[in-house]
C-alpha positions in Angstrom: 29.1 -2.5 12.7 26.2 -4.4 13.7 24.4 -6.2 11.6 20.3 -5.2 10.9 18.5 -7.9 12.9 15.9 -10.1 10.7 12.3 -9.8 11.9 11.8 -13.0 10.0 14.2 -15.0 11.0 16.1 -13.7 14.3 18.8 -16.6 13.8 19.7 -15.7 9.9 20.2 -19.3 7.8 18.9 -20.0 4.4 20.8 -17.0 3.1 23.5 -17.1 0.5 27.0 -16.2 2.0 25.8 -16.5 5.5 26.3 -13.3 7.8 26.7 -11.1 4.6 22.7 -10.2 4.7 22.5 -11.2 0.8 19.6 -13.1 0.8 19.1 -16.4 -1.5 16.2 -15.5 -3.7 14.7 -17.9 -6.4 12.2 -17.6 -9.0 8.9 -19.7 -9.7 8.6 -20.6 -12.7 12.1 -19.0 -13.8 13.8 -15.7 -13.5 13.0 -12.8 -16.0 16.1 -10.8 -17.0 14.4 -7.7 -15.7 13.2 -9.6 -12.4 16.9 -10.9 -12.0 18.9 -7.5 -12.3 15.8 -6.0 -9.5 16.9 -8.8 -7.2 20.8 -8.0 -7.4 20.3 -4.5 -7.5 18.2 -4.5 -4.4 21.3 -6.8 -2.7 19.8 -10.4 -3.4 21.4 -13.1 -5.0 19.3 -15.2 -8.2 19.7 -19.0 -7.2 18.0 -22.1 -7.8 15.7 -23.3 -5.2 17.9 -24.8 -2.3 17.9 -25.3 1.3 19.2 -21.7 1.1 16.7 -20.4 -0.7 15.3 -17.4 2.0 12.8 -15.4 -1.0 10.5 -16.6 -3.7 8.9 -14.4 -6.1 7.0 -15.5 -8.7 7.4 -14.2 -12.5 4.0 -15.3 -13.7 1.1 -16.5 -12.3 1.6 -19.9 -10.6 -1.3 -22.1 -9.1 -1.5 -22.4 -5.8 -0.6 -26.3 -5.4 2.5 -25.3 -6.9 3.8 -22.8 -4.9 2.6 -25.4 -2.1 4.8 -27.9 -3.3 8.0 -25.7 -3.4 7.3 -24.3 0.2 6.8 -27.6 1.5 10.0 -29.0 0.0 12.0 -25.9 1.0 11.1 -24.6 4.6 13.7 -22.1 5.0 11.7 -19.7 2.3 10.3 -17.2 4.6 9.3 -14.7 2.1 7.0 -15.1 -1.3 6.0 -12.3 -3.8 3.2 -12.6 -5.7 2.6 -11.5 -9.1 -0.5 -9.5 -9.2 -2.3 -7.7 -6.8 -5.1 -10.5 -6.2 -4.6 -12.6 -3.8 -7.9 -14.9 -3.3 -6.4 -18.0 -5.0 -3.7 -18.1 -2.3 -5.5 -17.5 0.7 -6.0 -21.4 1.7 -2.5 -21.5 1.6 -1.4 -18.2 2.9 -3.6 -19.2 6.0 -1.6 -22.5 6.4 2.1 -21.0 6.3 1.0 -17.9 8.8 4.7 -18.2 9.8 6.0 -16.9 6.4 5.9 -13.2 4.9 3.3 -12.7 1.5 3.6 -9.6 -0.3 1.6 -8.7 -3.8 1.5 -6.5 -6.3 -1.1 -4.3 -4.2 -0.5 -0.5 -4.9 2.2 -0.8 -7.8 0.3 -1.8 -10.5 -2.0 1.4 -10.0 -1.6 3.3 -12.7 -2.4 1.3 -15.7 -5.3 -0.5 -14.1 -6.3 3.0 -13.3 -5.8 4.5 -16.8 -7.8 1.7 -18.0 -10.7 2.2 -15.9 -10.8 6.2 -17.3 -10.6 5.0 -20.6 -13.3 2.0 -20.0 -15.7 5.1 -18.5 -15.2 7.6 -21.2 -15.8 5.0 -24.4 -19.0 4.1 -22.6 -20.2 7.9 -22.1 -19.2 8.6 -24.9 -21.1 5.7 -27.2 -17.9 4.1 -28.6 -19.2 0.2 -28.1 -22.0 1.2 -30.0 -20.1 3.1 -33.0 -17.5 0.3 -33.1 -20.4 -1.8 -34.0 -21.7 -0.1 -36.6 -21.8 -0.8 -40.5 -23.5 2.5 -41.4 -23.1 6.2 -40.4 -25.5 7.1 -37.0 -27.1 9.9 -35.5 -24.4 11.1 -33.0 -24.4 10.1 -29.3 -22.7 10.5 -26.0 -22.5 12.4 -22.9 -19.9 13.8 -20.8 -17.6 12.8 -17.5 -18.0 16.5 -16.8 -19.5 17.0 -13.1 -20.9 13.4 -13.1 -21.8 11.7 -10.1 -19.2 9.0 -9.8 -19.1 5.8 -7.2 -15.9 4.3 -6.8 -15.7 1.1 -5.1 -12.2 0.6 -3.6 -9.6 2.6 -2.2 -6.5 0.7 -2.6 -3.4 1.4 -5.0 -5.9 1.2 -7.9 -8.9 3.0 -6.4 -6.6 5.9 -5.5 -4.9 6.1 -9.1 -8.7 6.5 -10.3 -9.7 9.0 -7.9 -6.8 11.1 -9.2 -7.4 10.6 -12.7 -11.4 11.3 -11.7 -10.3 15.0 -10.5 -9.8 16.3 -13.9 -13.6 15.4 -14.5 -16.1 16.0 -11.7 -15.3 16.7 -8.0 -18.1 14.2 -7.4 -16.5 11.3 -6.3 -18.0 9.0 -3.5 -15.7 6.2 -2.6 -17.0 3.0 -0.8 -14.4 1.3 1.4 -14.0 -0.8 4.4 -14.0 2.1 7.0 -15.4 5.8 6.6 -11.9 7.5 7.2 -12.4 10.2 4.6 -10.2 9.5 1.6 -8.1 12.9 0.3 -9.8 13.9 -2.9 -13.3 12.2 -2.4 -16.6 14.3 -2.0 -17.8 11.6 0.2 -16.5 8.7 1.8 -19.0 5.9 3.0 -18.6 2.1 4.0 -20.7 -0.8 2.5 -23.7 0.4 4.8 -23.9 3.3 2.8 -23.4 1.9 -0.6 -26.9 1.0 -1.5 -28.0 5.3 -0.9 -24.6 6.5 -2.9 -25.5 4.1 -5.8 -29.0 5.3 -6.4 -27.3 8.8 -7.7 -24.7 7.7 -9.3 -23.8 8.6 -12.8 -21.1 6.2 -13.0 -20.0 3.0 -10.5 -16.4 2.0 -11.1 -15.4 -1.3 -9.1 -11.6 -1.5 -8.1 -12.1 -3.3 -4.9 -10.0 -6.6 -4.1 -12.3 -10.1 -4.5 -13.2 -11.0 -0.7 -16.1 -12.7 1.1 -17.4 -9.3 1.3 -17.1 -8.3 -2.1 -18.3 -11.6 -3.9 -21.3 -10.8 -5.7 -21.4 -7.3 -4.3 -23.3 -5.9 -7.4 -26.1 -8.5 -7.0 -29.3 -8.3 -8.5 -30.6 -6.2 -5.7 -27.8 -3.8 -5.7 -28.4 -3.6 -9.6 -32.2 -2.3 -9.5 -30.7 0.6 -7.4 -29.4 2.4 -10.4 -30.6 4.4 -12.6 -31.6 3.6 -16.2 -28.7 6.2 -17.1 -26.0 4.6 -15.2 -23.2 3.1 -16.4 -21.3 0.4 -14.7 -17.3 -0.2 -14.9 -15.3 -3.5 -13.5 -11.7 -3.5 -13.3 -11.4 -5.4 -9.8 -12.4 -9.3 -10.0 -15.2 -11.1 -12.2 -17.1 -12.4 -9.3 -17.7 -8.8 -8.1 -20.6 -8.7 -10.4 -23.3 -11.4 -10.4 -22.9 -12.1 -14.0 -26.5 -13.4 -14.3 -28.3 -10.5 -13.1 -26.2 -8.0 -15.3 -27.3 -9.8 -18.3 -31.0 -9.5 -17.1 -30.4 -5.9 -16.1 -28.7 -4.8 -19.5 -31.1 -6.8 -21.5 -33.9 -5.4 -19.5 -32.5 -1.8 -20.5 -32.4 -1.4 -16.5 -28.9 -0.2 -17.3 -27.2 2.3 -20.1 -24.3 -0.2 -20.0 -21.6 -2.0 -18.4 -17.7 -2.2 -19.5 -16.0 -5.1 -17.9 -12.5 -5.9 -18.0 -12.6 -8.9 -15.8 -15.8 -11.4 -15.8 -17.1 -14.6 -14.0 -16.9 -17.2 -15.6 -13.0 -15.9 -16.7 -12.5 -16.4 -19.9 -16.3 -15.7 -21.1 -17.2 -18.4 -22.9 -17.5 -18.1 -26.8 -21.3 -17.4 -26.7 -22.0 -15.7 -23.4 -25.1 -13.5 -23.5 -22.9 -10.3 -22.9 -21.0 -10.5 -26.3 -24.0 -10.1 -28.1 -25.2 -7.8 -25.8 -25.0 -4.0 -27.2 -24.5 -2.2 -23.9 -21.9 -4.1 -22.6 -17.9 -3.6 -23.9 -16.1 -7.0 -22.9 -12.4 -6.3 -23.0 -10.3 -9.7 -22.0 -8.5 -8.6 -18.7 -6.2 -6.2 -20.2 -5.8 -3.3 -18.1 -2.5 -4.1 -17.2 -0.1 -6.5 -19.9 2.6 -8.1 -18.9 4.6 -5.6 -20.5 3.1 -3.2 -18.4 3.3 -5.2 -15.4 7.4 -6.1 -15.5 9.1 -2.7 -14.9 6.5 -2.2 -12.0 6.9 -6.0 -10.3 10.8 -5.3 -10.9 10.3 -2.3 -8.9 8.6 -3.8 -6.2 10.9 -6.6 -6.3 13.8 -4.8 -6.0 12.6 -2.6 -3.1 11.3 -5.6 -1.3 14.9 -7.5 -1.5 16.2 -4.3 -0.1 14.1 -4.2 2.8 14.2 -8.4 3.2 17.7 -8.0 3.3 17.5 -4.9 5.9 14.9 -6.3 8.2 12.7 -3.3 7.3 8.9 -4.2 6.7 8.0 -5.2 2.9 5.8 -3.3 1.1 2.6 -5.0 -0.5 2.8 -7.3 2.8 -1.1 -9.0 2.5 -3.3 -9.4 5.4 -4.7 -12.6 5.0 -7.8 -11.8 7.4 -8.9 -8.5 4.9 -8.1 -10.9 1.9 -5.5 -8.2 0.5 
């Protein structure tokens, strides 16, 4: 029976047991039991870095400089599986290694992050930050998410899960994405060109987009000023998608009902930063997904990608360097 051709290397080398289609996979910084099992179940073999290494799996967040050293020392590595969905810190490295295949966790972590985005949204609407800070009984407060106008920025794995969950509360969901191809389940789909218009009518804005040149400071002072004073901003994407100084001013001036941020710029948010004492702000320490939540999801992605890598099939979560995700 003919072997599957490997589109990444038509003359296969750098695999354990050459001729068997069993790729040698190394880990950085080190394998976990769950990921090692995933590699073996996918048809690969876990081995230390060597001239035979064909794939590299990041089992934690590793600096671009450290990955660069490994790639320079092991030119046979043809595929790198990154740890999370965000890839901006590896942009220069990916561009300098265009013949290698890079995959991320995009699409794999939608469930925990989407769930947390809804948690933060409901917390803000129901006044939970105020109640959590209270030291005495106060008046009731809060509003419902039912039938509210929600603007969701981003339609990737996280955005899609948020959209699915939002549909239990409202039909009035507008998705902002790079192109205007309609998103199933959304009442409306617009590009950045239409974003200003929909922000003006939003009750809730949820940021779930990748950090790219186009989304850096996407919510700046001008766009924050477009929001209604009764509107809430939720950010589960990346901190720099929001101009922090502009947000501080908007909240302090009562121009915005509140903001819930699981990511900040800078991050971690320094002690004494104005957002910590801002009563309209809810800050969580980038905990939309925890290592315990990520582990089985990353294992599932690694298992499938090892199988595809061995079979010469397209990989899941393949990064488009020009698009930034």
